[in-house]
N, C-alpha and C positions, 0 to 999 in steps of 0.2 A: 505495500500498499506503497509507499513511499515515501514511511516514517523508520527514518534509521535508528532512532532515539527508539521505539516501539523494539524498534527488532533486538535493537538489542537489553531491551527489556528481556525480552521474550528470552534471549540467548543463555545472559543472568542464571533464568528460572533458572534452562533447560538444562544448563550445568550442575544447578544445586535439583533440582531432582531427579534426574536418573544417573548420578555419580556413581550412585551403591546399585541401580540397577542387577547390571553382570551379576554381581550376590545374591541377589533376592531373588533374581530368576533356575540363580544353582542352588538355591537352597529351598527353591520350590521343585524344583527336577530333582531335587534327589530326597526328598522327602516325596515323591508319588504325587501334588500333588498338584498336576497335569492343568484345572481350572482353570487355580491360580495363574500358575505357570505361559497359557492362553492369556492371560485378563496381564501379562505383565510385556510380552505378544503387542497384543492392541494395541496396552499406551503408549508400547514404547514406538509401533508406527505409526502413529498418530502426531506423536508430537513429532520423529525425526520429517515429516512433513510438514510441518504446520516451520520449522524450518530450513527446508530443503535441502537435507540430509537424507537424497536421495538413493545413496544403497544402503544409508540404517535403516534405512525407512524398506527397500524389498526386500531385507535379509529378516528385519522383523515379521513383513508380510509371510515371505514363506519357511518362518521359528511358527506363525499361528497356523498357519494352513495345516502345517505336518503333527499339532497340536489338537486344536479342533477333527480335521482326520480320527480322533482317538490313537495315535500310533505314537510314539521317543520322535521327537529330534533328533534329527542323525547328531549327532558329535561333530564337524568339523561345522560343520549348519551352527553352530551354538559356539565355538571358537571362531569360529568367519564375525558373529554378529557380535562376536565379544573384543575385539579384535575391532571394529568399525567401534566401536563404539567407544573404543580409549578410544583411534583417534579422530574424532568427529571433537569429544573432551575435550582432548588440548588442541586443536583449532580454537573452540572457540573460546580457551580461557586465553590464547594469546590474541587472542582478538578480542578480547574483553579487556584485557596487560595493557595490548600497544597503549602508545601517544600517541598514537592519530586518532586510534581512537575516540578516544579518555575525549578528545576534540574538537569533535565532527557533533557527541551525544550529549547533552548537560550533566555531567558527572559531580559529583559533589564537593567541594573544597577541599583544597589539599590534601593531605594524613600531620602536614605541619602545623594545621590557621591551628586559631582559638578555637575556629566551633568544630572540627575535624581531631584532636585530640578530647575536646569535653564532652562528644560522640562517644571518640574510642572511650578511655575512662568509664561513657552506661557504661556498654557493652561489658569494662572489667570486671564491675558492683553487679551485673546484673549474672554475670558466668561464677562470683563470685559467694552470690546471694546464691547460687544454683534459679534461678525466677528461668523459667516458661517458658516465660518470652525473649529469649538472650537470643534465639534460636532466629526471628520475626526479624528484631535488632539488627548482628549477623544481614542479612537476608536483603537489609535494607542497606549495609554497611558494607555487603561487596565489593564495587571495584578500588573503597580506598582497604581492603583489607589482600585484595590486589595488588596495587601496589603497591601496599609498605608491608608482604610477606611474599610476595608471589606466592604461582600456581599449584608445587607442591607441596608447600605449605598448606594449606586455605584446604589444601586433598584432604590432608589434611585434618586442619580446625573443622571442617564438615562430616565432619567421617566420626569424629568426640562429640557433636551440636545434635548429629543422627542416634544417637548411640546415650542421648546426654549424659557426655560424662566430660560436664564441666570444668572437670581442674583441669581431664592434657588438653580441653580446646580453649582455657587462661592461660596456663599457662606457655602455650602455643603464642597468642600473641602479647603476653609481656616481655617471650622471646624476641617479636617482630615489636618491638614498641622499641627495646634496649637496644639493638641495632643499629637505630634509628634517628635514639636518643628522644623517645616521644613517653617513655613508660616515667610515672608521672612519683 
């Protein structure tokens, strides 16, 4: 729809929502839960189509159809889906963290600004208290987190949040803050 800022927000949401999808799909398959595995593949198919990740969409469709037919999806097909999802997520992370993207989309203030420090301090406080709203704030601050932590650390941070391991998430955030001189 020619709205780059909206597309970047959709990409950020995709990265947050589907980063652990391969693990969820494998868990469903390992548990013999074909219904859940089918639902996961179906959801990924739609999300991949929305961000125009056509190869990922096609692989998700093939997994979905194999599961719908009542059989097991071939291991090679699952491996190809895992690999393509990892590639797409890496590309999305790179795009979201690139300086060019940050100038094209309305992004939050630099991590060193007083407003950014206040937001990050609020996130640290929420994590320290175990506040269940911390993941929502982290989603809003994702571009800042990517800029200050890098995509690999943000992936670990996101995984900790999904497990409600706020202690580990807080440690990662504080580690990034110390590296950038932003820790209080």
